[in-house]
Each structure stands twice: as structure tokens, then as C-alpha cells.
C-alpha positions in Angstrom: -0.3 -1.8 24.9 1.3 -1.9 21.5 5.0 -1.4 21.3 4.7 0.7 18.2 3.4 4.0 19.4 5.3 7.0 20.7 4.1 6.5 24.3 5.5 3.0 24.3 8.8 4.2 22.9 9.2 6.7 25.6 8.4 4.1 28.3 10.8 1.7 26.6 13.6 4.2 26.8 12.7 5.0 30.4 12.7 1.3 31.3 16.1 0.8 29.7 17.3 3.8 31.7 16.8 1.8 34.8 19.4 -0.7 33.6 21.7 2.2 32.7 21.3 3.5 36.3 22.2 0.1 37.7 25.2 -0.3 35.4 26.5 3.2 36.2 26.3 2.4 39.9 27.7 -1.1 39.8 30.3 -1.3 37.0 34.0 -1.4 37.8 35.6 0.2 34.8 35.2 4.0 35.2 35.8 4.7 31.5 32.8 2.5 30.7 30.8 4.2 33.4 31.6 7.6 32.0 30.5 6.5 28.5 27.3 4.9 29.9 26.5 8.1 31.7 26.9 10.1 28.5 24.6 7.7 26.7 22.1 7.8 29.7 22.1 11.6 29.4 21.3 11.4 25.6 18.4 9.0 26.4 17.0 11.3 29.1 17.0 14.2 26.5 15.4 11.9 23.9 12.4 11.3 26.2 12.0 15.0 26.8 12.1 15.6 23.0 9.4 12.9 22.4 7.0 13.8 25.3 5.3 16.7 23.4 4.4 14.3 20.6 1.7 12.5 22.5 -1.4 13.4 24.5 -2.2 10.8 27.2 -5.8 10.4 28.1 -6.5 10.7 31.9 -9.6 8.6 31.4 -7.7 5.5 30.5 -4.2 4.6 31.3 -2.8 1.2 30.5 -0.6 -0.2 33.3 0.6 -3.1 31.1 4.4 -3.2 31.0 5.7 -1.7 27.8 8.1 -4.5 27.2 8.4 -7.8 28.9 11.8 -8.0 27.3 13.1 -5.0 29.2 11.6 -6.2 32.5 13.1 -9.7 31.9 16.5 -8.0 31.4 16.2 -6.1 34.7 15.3 -9.3 36.5 18.2 -11.2 34.8 20.6 -8.6 36.0 19.2 -8.7 39.5 19.6 -12.5 39.6 23.0 -12.6 38.0 24.7 -9.9 40.0 27.3 -11.6 42.1 31.0 -11.1 42.8 32.1 -14.1 40.7 30.9 -12.7 37.4 32.2 -10.0 35.1 29.4 -7.5 35.8 30.6 -5.1 33.2 30.1 -7.6 30.4 26.7 -8.6 31.9 25.5 -5.0 31.9 26.8 -4.3 28.4 25.2 -7.4 27.0 21.8 -6.4 28.4 22.2 -2.8 27.3 23.0 -3.9 23.8 19.7 -5.8 23.7 17.8 -2.8 25.1 19.3 -0.5 22.4 18.3 -3.0 19.7 14.7 -3.1 21.0 14.4 0.7 21.1 15.7 1.0 17.5 13.4 -1.7 16.2 10.3 -0.1 17.8 11.3 3.4 16.5 11.8 2.0 13.0 8.4 0.1 13.2 6.6 3.4 14.1 8.3 5.3 11.3 7.3 2.6 8.8 3.8 2.4 10.2 2.8 6.0 9.5 5.1 7.8 7.0 2.9 11.0 7.2 2.9 11.4 11.0 3.6 15.0 12.0 6.2 14.0 14.6 8.3 12.1 12.2 11.1 14.6 12.0 11.6 14.7 15.7 11.4 10.9 15.9 14.0 10.5 13.1 16.3 12.8 15.1 15.8 10.7 18.2 16.4 7.5 16.1 19.7 8.9 14.9 20.7 9.6 18.5 19.7 6.1 19.6 21.7 4.6 16.7 24.8 6.4 18.0 24.1 5.1 21.5 23.7 1.6 20.1 27.0 1.8 18.2 28.8 2.9 21.4 27.3 0.1 23.4 28.2 -2.4 20.7 31.8 -1.1 20.6 32.1 -1.3 24.4 30.6 -4.8 24.3 33.0 -6.1 21.6 36.0 -4.7 23.5 35.1 -6.8 26.6 
């Protein structure tokens, strides 16, 4: 599956949300947890905005993971979770990478097809994802 179509972007956001869920459930700093929950909510809304932009064929569905990068981040977090590490920083570092990947794929799709009819909605979602990315970066830099 290509990482440059609307379906893969939705799946990429959803994959990243798994890491958000883990972070929300496991981080110690409640201020960070609240901010992550706010970002998570924005990302859930973004997937709902993007869903009407694609039509999935029931004949063929690709089960290939959307992004090995996201899956690798999930496994890394699973492996590294232990009481001796700063879990908050670990989660923020991984979420920072997730947000960068989502933005890159959205930008690639927008460049690929400038006349696409869903462009306006995707630009709106891109702006929302940029704000999420900035918040994650700010939290990460404060650690």
C-alpha cells in the first residue's frame, strides 16, 4: 500500500492514536496527559473528516501495515517501558516522530494531486495536524 493516499493517511493517524492511548494511560505528568488527550481528540475528529473522501473496495483490501515506522514505534515503546526510564519523555519522542510522519504524508498527497476534490478538507486537517505537531514539540522540548 502506498503511504500517499487518503486511506493510508487515515490509517496512519489511527495507528498513531494507539501510541497516544498508551501515553495517556501510562504517563505520570497529568498536565501532559490532558494535552495529549486534547490532541488525541483532534486526531479522532480528523479521521472522521477524512473518511468521506475515500471509497474502499470490498473486493480488495490490502492488509499490509500502513507504516512500518509507526508499528516499530509501538514495539519500541512496549520494549522500553520499565520503571527505570522517564516514560513521559519516551512517549513524547515517539509521538513527535508520529506527527512528523503524518504531516509528511499529507504534504506528499497534496503535492501529488493539486486538483483533487478533497484538497480543501485535507488542508484543514493538515493545519490541525500542524498544531498537534507544534504542541508535541513544545512538550518534548520542555522535558
